[in-house]
N, C-alpha and C positions, 0 to 999 in steps of 0.2 A: 504493500500500500504506500509506503513512503516514496518508493521509486516513481510511481504514477503521479503522485502529488508534485514531486520535483519537476517532472517532465511537463506537466500541465501548466504550472505557474512560473517556471523559470526558463526552461529551454524553449518551449514553443513560442512565447512572445519575442524572444531574441532572434529567431530565425529571419523574420522579415526586416529587421533593423540593421543587420550586418552590412548590407550594401548601401544603406542610407548614410552611414558614417563615412564610408569611403567616398561617396559622392560629395558630401559636405567638405571633406578634407580637400578633394580635388578642386572645389570651387574657392575655398578660402586660402589655400596655400599660395597661389600666385599673387594674391593681393598682399598677403603678409610678407612675402619675399620682396615685392615691390616697395612696400613701406620700409622694410629693413634696409634695403640698399639706398633708398632715398635719404633715410636718416644718417647712414654712414657718409654719403657724399656731402650732406649738409654739415655734419660735424667736421669733416675734413676741410671744407671751405672756411668754416669759422676758425679753425685752428690755424690755417694758412693766413687768414686776415689778421689774427692776433699776432702772429709772427712777423708779418710785414709791418704792423704798427710798432712792435717792439724794436725791430731793426732800425726803423726811422728814428725812434726816440733815442736809442743808444748812439746812433751816429751823430744826431744833432747835439746830444749832450757831450760827446767826445770832441766835436768840433768847437762847441761853445766854451768848454773848459780847457780847450787846447791840450787835452790829455794825449792826443795823438802826436804831439810834438810841442812841448811848452816853449822852446826857444824860437819856434817859428811864428810868424804873424798869423792872425786869424784868416782863414781862407787859403793859406799856402800849404795846408796839410790835407788836401782833398783825398789823396790816395790812402792815407792812414785812416781817415774818417770812413771811407768806403770799406776799408778792410774791417773796421770795427762793426759796421752795419752788416756786412756779409757774414762775419763770424757769428753774430747774433742770429741771423736768419738761418744759418746752417744748423742751429740747435733744434729747429722745429722738425719733428719727424714727418717724412714724406714730402719735404720741400727741397727742391734743388736750388741752392743759393746762387749757383753759377748762371742761372737763367734770369735772375733778377737784374733790373736796371736801376742803378743808384746814382743820383745826382746830388751834388753839394753846391750850395750858393751861400756866399757871405756878403751881406749888404748892410748899409746903414738904414736907419728908420725911414728915410725918404725913398728907399729902394732904387735910387739912381746913382749913388756914388759908392765907391769901394770903401772898405773898412779902413780906419786909421789904426796904426799899430803903435802902441797898444791902445785898445779902445778905452774911452773915458766914460764917466757917467753922463757927461754932456753930449758925447758922440758915441752912443752905444752901437754895437755891431750885432746883427742877428744872423745866426747860422741856420739855414733851412736844408733839411735832408729829405729827399723824395725817393721812395722805394716803390718800384712797379714790378709786379710779379704776375706772369701768365698762369693762372690756375686752370687745370684741366680735370674734369670729373672722371670718375672711374668707369662710368657707364655713359654711353651716348643716349641721353634721355630724349624721347620724342617731344617735339614742340618746345624744347628748352635748349639754350646754348650749352655746349659742353666745354667751352673755353670762357673763362671769366677773367677780366683784367683787374687785379687787386692793386689799388693805388693808395698810398698813404704819404702825407707830407707833415713833418713836424718842425717847428721853429723854436730855437732856444736863443736867449739873449746872452751874449758874451760879456763877462765882467772883467774889469782890469785886475 
């Protein structure tokens, strides 16, 4: 008697639902994979953007404080400032720092004249570092660009 009871209440109702679960999984799995891959690409782009911003900030700080060459005038150490920014960008996982374009400009507040050496409080000098990085998504998404130009510019004031 217990065997018939088990068959009637447990085994028999499950027979018709075995295929239904497989169909539900087949319908839901592509959507879940699509959302997972989209989240991964979104997280990668946010990480790359944070790295680009950090590289621009480090480069501008190095240029403004003249940490890249204290004996040199502001603006004369562009190669060292670019090296600082590129080193910071290379710390970001998945980012190829060699493909980034880094530009350094040092100007006075009126943006038309070169910096005086050394800068004074009356004639401050502003160092601007711009980092551009071509980010590519891991998957070519339909209707979305798979290449995004990340661009960040940071300006620091150089003190005497």
